[in-house]
C-alpha positions as CSV (number, residue, x, y, z in Angstrom):
1,M,-34.6,49.3,-61.0
2,A,-37.0,46.8,-59.4
3,Q,-40.3,47.9,-57.9
4,W,-41.1,46.7,-54.4
5,G,-44.2,46.9,-52.2
6,I,-47.4,45.1,-51.6
7,K,-49.5,44.5,-54.7
8,P,-53.2,45.4,-54.3
9,A,-55.7,42.6,-54.0
10,V,-56.7,41.2,-57.3
11,P,-60.5,41.9,-57.7
12,M,-62.8,38.9,-57.5
13,S,-65.4,38.4,-60.2
14,E,-69.0,38.3,-59.0
15,E,-69.0,34.6,-59.7
16,Q,-65.9,34.0,-57.7
17,F,-67.3,36.1,-54.8
18,R,-70.5,34.1,-54.7
19,L,-68.5,30.8,-54.8
20,W,-66.3,32.0,-51.9
21,Q,-69.2,33.5,-50.0
22,T,-71.0,30.2,-50.1
23,L,-67.9,28.3,-49.0
24,V,-67.2,30.6,-46.1
25,E,-70.8,30.5,-44.9
26,S,-71.1,26.7,-45.2
27,R,-67.9,26.0,-43.3
28,T,-67.9,28.8,-40.7
29,G,-71.4,30.3,-40.5
30,I,-69.9,33.7,-41.3
31,L,-72.2,35.6,-43.6
32,L,-70.5,37.9,-46.0
33,Q,-72.8,40.5,-47.6
34,P,-71.8,41.9,-51.0
35,T,-70.6,45.0,-49.3
36,R,-67.9,42.8,-47.6
37,K,-66.4,41.8,-51.0
38,L,-63.3,43.9,-50.5
39,F,-62.8,42.4,-47.0
40,L,-63.0,38.9,-48.5
41,E,-60.6,39.8,-51.3
42,T,-58.1,41.2,-48.9
43,C,-58.2,38.2,-46.5
44,V,-58.0,35.6,-49.2
45,T,-55.3,37.4,-51.2
46,T,-53.2,37.8,-48.0
47,R,-53.3,34.1,-47.4
48,M,-52.6,33.3,-51.1
49,R,-49.5,35.6,-51.0
50,E,-48.3,33.7,-47.9
51,L,-48.5,30.5,-49.9
52,G,-47.1,32.0,-53.1
53,M,-50.4,31.6,-55.0
54,E,-51.9,34.2,-57.3
55,D,-55.2,32.7,-58.4
56,Y,-58.5,32.6,-56.5
57,D,-59.7,29.5,-58.4
58,N,-56.6,27.5,-57.6
59,Y,-56.7,28.4,-54.0
60,Y,-60.4,27.6,-53.8
61,E,-59.6,24.1,-55.3
62,R,-56.9,23.6,-52.7
63,L,-59.3,24.4,-49.9
64,M,-62.0,22.2,-51.4
65,A,-59.6,19.3,-51.6
66,G,-58.9,19.4,-47.8
67,S,-61.2,18.9,-44.9
68,P,-62.9,21.8,-43.1
69,G,-60.6,21.2,-40.2
70,S,-57.4,21.2,-42.3
71,S,-54.6,23.5,-41.2
72,E,-55.0,25.6,-44.4
73,W,-58.7,26.2,-43.7
74,V,-57.8,27.2,-40.1
75,A,-55.2,29.7,-41.3
76,L,-57.8,31.3,-43.7
77,T,-60.5,31.3,-41.0
78,D,-58.2,33.1,-38.6
79,K,-57.9,35.9,-41.2
80,L,-61.6,36.1,-41.8
81,A,-62.5,36.2,-38.1
82,V,-60.5,39.3,-37.3
């Protein structure tokens, strides 16, 4: 019997968190304190699931390859600005 449901967010390593924290701050001005790590994980993981992606590093590279005004960046920013 298949299991269904929403998988929990994959934890970010501290290094990944710092990388994402820097990217979000530089592109949006949103400051994410370490206490907001779970929030960031949830937002990023939600967007990754919508795209069928499971790896923070691959998604990060995808965002870095596009411009700050790309539709993908806008979609992620919408989740972060809730």
